[in-house]
C-alpha atoms as a printed R data frame, in Angstrom:
    type eleno elety resid chain resno      x      y       z
1   ATOM     1    CA   MET     A     1  0.000  0.000   0.000
2   ATOM     2    CA   LYS     A     2  2.824  2.353   0.887
3   ATOM     3    CA   ARG     A     3  4.427  1.710  -2.534
4   ATOM     4    CA   LYS     A     4  1.201  2.728  -4.337
5   ATOM     5    CA   LYS     A     5  1.033  5.998  -2.373
6   ATOM     6    CA   THR     A     6  4.682  6.727  -3.185
7   ATOM     7    CA   LEU     A     7  4.113  6.078  -6.909
8   ATOM     8    CA   LEU     A     8  1.006  8.230  -6.807
9   ATOM     9    CA   LYS     A     9  2.937 11.065  -5.132
10  ATOM    10    CA   LEU     A    10  5.697 10.783  -7.733
11  ATOM    11    CA   ASP     A    11  3.102 10.860 -10.499
12  ATOM    12    CA   VAL     A    12  1.509 14.026  -9.043
13  ATOM    13    CA   LEU     A    13  4.898 15.675  -8.590
14  ATOM    14    CA   LEU     A    14  5.897 14.824 -12.156
15  ATOM    15    CA   SER     A    15  2.619 16.285 -13.483
16  ATOM    16    CA   LEU     A    16  3.159 19.481 -11.492
17  ATOM    17    CA   TRP     A    17  6.734 19.765 -12.698
18  ATOM    18    CA   ILE     A    18  5.677 19.360 -16.351
19  ATOM    19    CA   ALA     A    19  2.901 21.950 -15.920
20  ATOM    20    CA   CYS     A    20  5.151 24.486 -14.183
21  ATOM    21    CA   ALA     A    21  8.368 23.950 -16.148
22  ATOM    22    CA   PRO     A    22  7.662 26.640 -18.770
23  ATOM    23    CA   PHE     A    23  7.197 29.220 -16.012
24  ATOM    24    CA   VAL     A    24 10.227 28.170 -14.007
25  ATOM    25    CA   LYS     A    25 12.555 27.984 -16.988
26  ATOM    26    CA   GLY     A    26 14.844 30.958 -17.064
27  ATOM    27    CA   MET     A    27 14.348 31.878 -13.409
28  ATOM    28    CA   GLY     A    28 17.606 32.913 -11.865
29  ATOM    29    CA   GLU     A    29 19.184 33.519 -15.277
30  ATOM    30    CA   GLU     A    30 20.605 36.933 -15.966
31  ATOM    31    CA   LYS     A    31 18.298 39.009 -18.165
32  ATOM    32    CA   LYS     A    32 19.821 39.785 -21.564
33  ATOM    33    CA   ASP     A    33 19.347 43.111 -23.277
34  ATOM    34    CA   PRO     A    34 17.636 42.913 -26.676
35  ATOM    35    CA   PRO     A    35 20.069 43.104 -29.591
36  ATOM    36    CA   GLU     A    36 21.079 46.642 -30.468
37  ATOM    37    CA   GLU     A    37 19.261 48.042 -33.492
38  ATOM    38    CA   ILE     A    38 21.577 49.040 -36.315
39  ATOM    39    CA   PRO     A    39 19.993 51.978 -38.194
40  ATOM    40    CA   VAL     A    40 19.966 52.416 -41.958
41  ATOM    41    CA   THR     A    41 22.437 55.080 -43.098
42  ATOM    42    CA   GLY     A    42 21.841 55.004 -46.847
43  ATOM    43    CA   MET     A    43 20.566 53.364 -50.035
44  ATOM    44    CA   SER     A    44 22.227 52.750 -53.364
45  ATOM    45    CA   ILE     A    45 21.560 51.237 -56.777
46  ATOM    46    CA   SER     A    46 24.362 49.406 -58.558
47  ATOM    47    CA   ARG     A    47 24.253 51.822 -61.545
48  ATOM    48    CA   ALA     A    48 23.366 55.508 -61.905
49  ATOM    49    CA   SER     A    49 22.013 54.839 -65.413
50  ATOM    50    CA   ILE     A    50 21.580 51.838 -67.648
51  ATOM    51    CA   VAL     A    51 20.626 51.042 -71.259
52  ATOM    52    CA   VAL     A    52 18.787 47.819 -72.014
53  ATOM    53    CA   ARG     A    53 17.227 46.467 -75.221
54  ATOM    54    CA   VAL     A    54 13.574 45.477 -75.538
55  ATOM    55    CA   GLY     A    55 13.207 41.828 -74.507
56  ATOM    56    CA   GLU     A    56 16.538 41.700 -72.683
57  ATOM    57    CA   SER     A    57 17.518 42.059 -69.058
58  ATOM    58    CA   LYS     A    58 20.592 43.390 -67.274
59  ATOM    59    CA   PRO     A    59 21.707 43.112 -63.660
60  ATOM    60    CA   LEU     A    60 20.540 45.997 -61.475
61  ATOM    61    CA   THR     A    61 20.588 45.714 -57.699
62  ATOM    62    CA   ALA     A    62 19.644 47.937 -54.778
63  ATOM    63    CA   SER     A    63 21.394 47.897 -51.409
64  ATOM    64    CA   VAL     A    64 20.631 49.117 -47.909
65  ATOM    65    CA   TYR     A    65 23.584 50.456 -45.905
66  ATOM    66    CA   PRO     A    66 25.162 49.378 -43.719
67  ATOM    67    CA   GLU     A    67 24.901 45.788 -44.908
68  ATOM    68    CA   ASN     A    68 24.155 44.677 -41.336
69  ATOM    69    CA   ALA     A    69 21.369 47.223 -40.745
70  ATOM    70    CA   THR     A    70 18.511 45.757 -38.761
71  ATOM    71    CA   GLU     A    71 15.912 46.808 -41.361
72  ATOM    72    CA   GLN     A    72 16.847 45.566 -44.830
73  ATOM    73    CA   ARG     A    73 13.457 46.081 -46.509
74  ATOM    74    CA   PHE     A    74 12.908 48.897 -48.986
75  ATOM    75    CA   PHE     A    75 10.269 50.279 -51.326
76  ATOM    76    CA   TRP     A    76 10.742 50.858 -55.043
77  ATOM    77    CA   GLU     A    77  8.944 52.482 -57.946
78  ATOM    78    CA   LEU     A    78  9.391 52.843 -61.705
79  ATOM    79    CA   SER     A    79  8.248 56.181 -63.109
80  ATOM    80    CA   ASN     A    80  7.040 54.421 -66.289
81  ATOM    81    CA   PRO     A    81  6.472 50.704 -65.655
82  ATOM    82    CA   LEU     A    82  5.375 50.176 -69.273
83  ATOM    83    CA   VAL     A    83  8.941 50.842 -70.464
84  ATOM    84    CA   ALA     A    84 10.768 48.507 -68.063
85  ATOM    85    CA   SER     A    85 10.174 45.965 -65.317
86  ATOM    86    CA   TRP     A    86 12.318 45.369 -62.250
87  ATOM    87    CA   ASP     A    87 12.169 42.164 -60.255
88  ATOM    88    CA   GLY     A    88 12.760 43.992 -56.994
89  ATOM    89    CA   GLY     A    89 16.422 43.347 -56.603
90  ATOM    90    CA   LEU     A    90 18.325 41.514 -59.310
91  ATOM    91    CA   SER     A    91 17.673 42.710 -62.850
92  ATOM    92    CA   ILE     A    92 15.897 45.210 -65.072
93  ATOM    93    CA   TYR     A    93 13.949 44.047 -68.128
94  ATOM    94    CA   GLY     A    94 13.231 46.145 -71.235
95  ATOM    95    CA   ASN     A    95  9.548 46.117 -72.233
96  ATOM    96    CA   LYS     A    96  9.326 48.825 -74.911
97  ATOM    97    CA   PRO     A    97 11.512 51.721 -76.125
98  ATOM    98    CA   GLY     A    98 11.514 54.747 -73.855
99  ATOM    99    CA   ASN     A    99 12.856 56.157 -70.615
100 ATOM   100    CA   THR     A   100 11.986 55.523 -66.994
101 ATOM   101    CA   VAL     A   101 13.509 56.115 -63.580
102 ATOM   102    CA   LEU     A   102 13.846 53.485 -60.879
103 ATOM   103    CA   THR     A   103 13.712 54.979 -57.378
104 ATOM   104    CA   VAL     A   104 14.311 52.978 -54.212
105 ATOM   105    CA   TRP     A   105 13.905 54.287 -50.680
106 ATOM   106    CA   SER     A   106 14.538 52.880 -47.242
107 ATOM   107    CA   PHE     A   107 11.698 51.417 -45.229
108 ATOM   108    CA   ASN     A   108 11.833 54.400 -42.854
109 ATOM   109    CA   GLY     A   109 11.651 56.778 -45.853
110 ATOM   110    CA   LYS     A   110 14.811 58.707 -44.927
111 ATOM   111    CA   PHE     A   111 17.123 57.507 -47.714
112 ATOM   112    CA   ARG     A   112 16.668 57.064 -51.462
113 ATOM   113    CA   ALA     A   113 18.576 56.349 -54.649
114 ATOM   114    CA   SER     A   114 17.652 56.537 -58.342
115 ATOM   115    CA   CYS     A   115 18.735 55.054 -61.657
116 ATOM   116    CA   GLY     A   116 17.843 56.359 -65.109
117 ATOM   117    CA   ILE     A   117 16.813 53.567 -67.479
118 ATOM   118    CA   THR     A   118 16.755 53.826 -71.258
119 ATOM   119    CA   VAL     A   119 15.166 51.000 -73.217
120 ATOM   120    CA   ILE     A   120 16.195 50.819 -76.866
121 ATOM   121    CA   PRO     A   121 14.687 48.751 -79.690
122 ATOM   122    CA   ARG     A   122 15.877 45.227 -80.390
123 ATOM   123    CA   GLU     A   123 18.911 44.939 -82.615
124 ATOM   124    CA   GLU     A   124 16.779 43.593 -85.488
125 ATOM   125    CA   GLU     A   125 14.525 46.631 -85.240
126 ATOM   126    CA   THR     A   126 17.463 49.056 -85.453
127 ATOM   127    CA   ASN     A   127 18.881 47.136 -88.432
128 ATOM   128    CA   ASN     A   128 15.546 47.434 -90.263
129 ATOM   129    CA   ILE     A   129 15.482 51.196 -89.619
130 ATOM   130    CA   ASN     A   130 19.021 51.670 -91.028
131 ATOM   131    CA   GLN     A   131 18.238 49.810 -94.276
């Protein structure tokens, strides 16, 4: 009989320990400060201007500085999205001849950078014009 009571007590203690463990965990540990936020100090685009042919793409990247800034997100906009398309970080694609400007700005809105984009006709189209 005594053995059953002991097992029952152990079972109750184990249940209490499992239920309370999440609350007890970390007690007595030194509190750590949250990681220091590293502010954005600038934005850049890999080129100040670029020429791309219709139907072709070229590398064009945007960067947040410093590279280890806490907030790496940014907004972007093309002044004439019919002329070119940007995939948001790797390359620009020529849609139709014309000019557009890609502008990127930091998530907090304090920093921006721009790139002028000229889209020219395909090589075949320019050859047909010269003939």
